[in-house]
C-alpha positions as CSV (number, residue, x, y, z in Angstrom):
1,M,3.9,16.1,-2.7
2,R,6.4,14.7,-5.2
3,F,8.9,14.2,-2.4
4,L,6.7,11.7,-0.5
5,W,6.7,8.7,-2.8
6,P,10.4,7.9,-2.6
7,I,10.1,7.9,1.2
8,L,7.2,5.5,1.1
9,L,9.1,3.3,-1.4
10,V,12.1,3.1,0.9
11,L,9.9,2.2,3.9
12,A,8.0,-0.4,1.9
13,L,11.3,-2.1,0.9
14,A,13.0,-1.7,4.3
15,G,12.1,-5.2,5.4
16,C,14.0,-7.0,2.6
17,V,17.1,-4.9,2.3
18,S,20.3,-6.9,2.7
19,S,23.4,-5.6,4.5
20,G,25.1,-5.1,1.1
21,D,22.1,-3.2,-0.2
22,Q,22.1,-1.1,3.0
23,K,25.8,-0.1,2.4
24,N,24.9,0.8,-1.1
25,I,22.0,3.0,0.1
26,Q,24.3,4.7,2.6
27,E,26.9,5.4,-0.1
28,A,24.2,6.8,-2.4
29,S,23.2,9.1,0.5
30,R,26.8,10.2,0.9
31,I,27.0,11.0,-2.8
32,N,23.8,13.0,-2.8
33,T,25.0,14.9,0.3
34,Q,28.2,15.9,-1.5
35,L,26.2,16.9,-4.6
36,G,23.9,19.0,-2.4
37,I,26.8,20.7,-0.7
38,D,28.4,21.5,-4.0
39,Y,25.1,23.0,-5.3
40,A,24.7,25.0,-2.1
41,R,28.2,26.4,-2.5
42,N,27.3,27.5,-6.0
43,G,24.1,29.2,-4.8
44,Q,21.9,26.7,-6.5
45,L,19.7,26.2,-3.5
46,A,16.7,24.4,-5.1
47,L,19.0,21.7,-6.5
48,A,20.9,21.5,-3.2
49,Q,17.6,21.1,-1.3
50,E,16.6,18.3,-3.7
51,K,19.8,16.4,-3.4
52,L,19.9,16.7,0.4
53,L,16.3,15.6,0.8
54,K,17.1,12.6,-1.3
55,A,20.1,11.9,0.8
56,L,18.0,11.8,3.9
57,E,15.4,9.6,2.3
58,Q,18.3,7.1,1.7
59,D,19.7,7.5,5.2
60,S,17.7,9.5,7.7
61,N,20.7,9.3,10.2
62,N,23.0,11.1,7.8
63,A,24.2,13.9,10.1
64,L,26.1,15.8,7.4
65,A,23.0,15.9,5.2
66,H,21.0,17.3,8.1
67,A,23.6,20.0,8.7
68,A,23.9,20.9,5.1
69,L,20.1,21.0,4.7
70,A,19.9,23.3,7.7
71,F,22.2,25.7,6.0
72,V,20.1,25.6,2.8
73,Y,16.9,26.3,4.7
74,Q,18.7,29.1,6.5
75,Q,19.5,30.7,3.2
76,L,15.9,30.2,2.1
77,A,14.7,32.0,5.3
78,D,12.9,28.9,6.5
79,S,14.1,29.3,10.1
80,T,11.8,26.6,11.6
81,A,13.1,23.9,9.2
82,A,16.7,25.1,9.6
83,E,16.6,24.9,13.4
84,R,15.0,21.4,13.2
85,H,17.8,20.1,11.0
86,Y,20.6,21.7,13.0
87,R,19.3,20.1,16.1
88,R,18.9,16.7,14.4
89,A,22.5,17.0,13.0
90,L,23.8,17.6,16.5
91,S,21.8,14.9,18.1
92,L,23.4,12.4,15.6
93,N,26.9,13.9,15.9
94,P,27.2,15.9,19.1
95,G,30.9,16.4,18.7
96,D,30.8,18.2,15.3
97,S,32.1,21.7,16.3
98,Q,31.7,23.0,12.7
99,V,27.9,22.4,13.1
100,R,28.0,23.9,16.6
101,N,29.6,27.0,15.1
102,N,27.0,27.2,12.3
103,F,24.1,26.6,14.7
104,G,25.4,29.2,17.1
105,V,25.6,31.8,14.3
106,F,22.0,30.8,13.3
107,L,20.7,31.2,16.8
108,C,22.4,34.6,17.3
109,G,20.9,35.8,14.1
110,R,17.5,34.9,15.5
111,G,18.1,36.9,18.7
112,K,18.8,33.8,20.8
113,R,22.1,35.1,22.0
114,E,22.7,33.1,25.1
115,E,22.0,29.8,23.5
116,G,24.0,30.7,20.4
117,E,26.9,31.8,22.6
118,T,26.8,28.4,24.3
119,Y,27.2,26.5,21.0
120,L,29.9,28.9,19.8
121,L,31.9,28.5,23.0
122,Q,31.5,24.7,22.9
123,A,33.0,24.8,19.4
124,S,35.9,27.1,20.4
125,R,36.8,24.9,23.4
126,D,37.0,21.8,21.3
127,K,40.6,20.8,21.0
128,R,39.8,19.0,17.7
129,Y,38.3,22.2,16.1
130,A,41.0,23.7,13.9
131,T,39.7,27.3,13.9
132,P,38.5,28.4,17.4
133,E,39.1,32.0,16.3
134,V,36.2,31.7,14.0
135,A,33.7,30.6,16.7
136,L,35.1,33.2,19.1
137,T,34.7,36.0,16.6
138,N,31.2,34.9,15.9
139,A,30.5,35.0,19.6
140,G,31.7,38.6,19.6
141,V,29.5,39.5,16.7
142,C,26.6,37.9,18.6
143,Y,27.0,40.6,21.3
144,R,28.4,43.4,19.2
145,G,25.3,45.6,19.1
146,K,24.2,44.9,22.7
147,E,27.2,44.4,25.0
148,A,30.3,46.0,23.4
149,D,32.6,45.0,26.3
150,K,31.6,41.4,26.1
151,A,32.0,41.4,22.3
152,E,35.5,42.9,22.7
153,G,36.5,40.2,25.1
154,Y,35.6,37.5,22.5
155,F,37.4,39.4,19.7
156,R,40.5,39.7,21.8
157,E,40.3,36.0,22.7
158,A,40.0,35.2,19.0
159,L,43.2,37.2,18.3
160,R,45.0,35.3,21.1
161,A,44.1,32.1,19.2
162,N,45.2,33.6,15.9
163,P,46.8,37.1,16.0
164,A,46.4,37.5,12.3
165,F,42.7,36.5,11.9
166,P,41.3,39.2,9.7
167,D,37.7,39.1,10.8
168,A,38.6,39.7,14.5
169,L,41.0,42.5,13.5
170,S,38.3,44.1,11.4
171,E,35.8,43.9,14.3
172,M,38.2,45.3,16.8
173,T,39.0,48.2,14.4
174,A,35.2,48.9,14.1
175,L,34.8,48.9,17.9
176,C,37.7,51.4,18.3
177,V,36.3,53.7,15.6
178,Q,32.8,53.5,17.3
179,R,34.4,54.5,20.6
180,Q,36.4,57.3,18.8
181,D,39.6,55.6,20.1
182,Y,41.4,56.3,16.8
183,I,44.9,55.4,18.1
184,C,43.5,51.9,18.9
185,A,41.9,51.8,15.5
186,R,45.1,52.8,13.7
187,A,47.0,50.0,15.5
188,F,44.5,47.4,14.3
189,V,44.5,48.7,10.8
190,Q,48.3,48.3,10.8
191,R,48.0,44.7,12.0
192,F,45.4,44.0,9.3
193,E,47.6,45.5,6.6
194,Q,50.5,43.2,7.7
195,A,48.2,40.2,7.7
196,G,46.7,40.5,4.2
197,Q,44.9,42.5,1.6
198,M,42.8,45.5,2.7
199,T,39.0,45.2,2.3
200,P,36.5,47.9,1.6
201,K,35.4,47.9,5.2
202,M,39.0,48.2,6.5
203,L,39.8,51.0,4.0
204,W,36.8,52.9,5.2
205,L,37.6,52.4,8.9
206,A,41.2,53.4,8.2
207,A,40.1,56.6,6.5
208,Q,37.8,57.4,9.5
209,A,40.6,56.7,12.0
210,E,43.1,58.9,10.3
211,A,40.6,61.7,9.9
212,G,39.8,61.4,13.6
213,L,43.5,61.7,14.4
214,G,43.8,64.8,12.2
215,D,45.9,63.2,9.5
216,R,43.9,64.3,6.6
217,E,46.6,63.3,4.0
218,T,46.7,59.7,5.1
219,S,42.9,59.6,5.4
220,R,42.7,60.9,1.9
221,K,45.1,58.1,0.7
222,Y,42.8,55.5,2.1
223,Q,39.8,57.2,0.5
224,I,41.4,57.2,-2.9
225,R,42.3,53.5,-2.5
226,L,38.7,52.7,-1.6
227,K,37.3,54.6,-4.5
228,R,39.8,53.1,-6.9
229,E,39.9,49.5,-5.8
230,F,36.2,49.1,-4.7
231,P,34.2,51.7,-6.5
232,D,30.9,49.8,-6.2
233,S,31.1,48.9,-2.5
234,E,28.8,50.2,0.1
235,E,31.8,51.7,1.9
236,A,32.7,53.8,-1.1
237,A,29.2,55.1,-1.2
238,M,29.3,56.0,2.5
239,M,32.6,57.7,2.0
240,L,31.3,59.9,-0.8
241,K,28.3,60.9,1.4
242,T,30.6,61.7,4.4
243,Y,33.5,63.5,2.7
244,Q,31.8,65.3,-0.2
């Protein structure tokens, strides 16, 4: 209930707000939005929610505040509120492909794959969107457990957009290992290593690929790296269970 009185106060004063005051209110909304985003990035979700709600009290048409609040509600597992604010953000700013991407991921996570795919593809086809490979990889993840061939198509399209994109390389490696196509997996591991630092997931996949190819020595090297560099990772635990 404590969030209701500021809204009522704004409504009561709305009739006598000058254009200068309105600009000040919009600026205050912008500042609270940025504060809310900063809190969300630091994992302080309660404070983020507070600032973003305040921002929307000050300017209910603040699309960025709606988008950020949708993310916060998503983290708080309030899917109904998250979806409501995502849709409001896009109704206010339909061309925001970052929000399209985020909403697409949200919908896929709720099992609404076709609708999620639509938003992700809209984002990836937007010439102004700087990272289409992100949306395409997310589209692949959306179908990863259901339609592997479709997922692979999106991962490969992501790699055409950015051949060194680590998330897509990682997903393709996992698909190859799942299919027991270990030569394919080795090729993607090599590309990943050239692109950047190995992750626990990739070290684990690399160890499996080399074991599948019969190269126990190289597999063992990846296992040792995984245990040494990421001893507390889930992948290290799985490795110990598999190869003990």
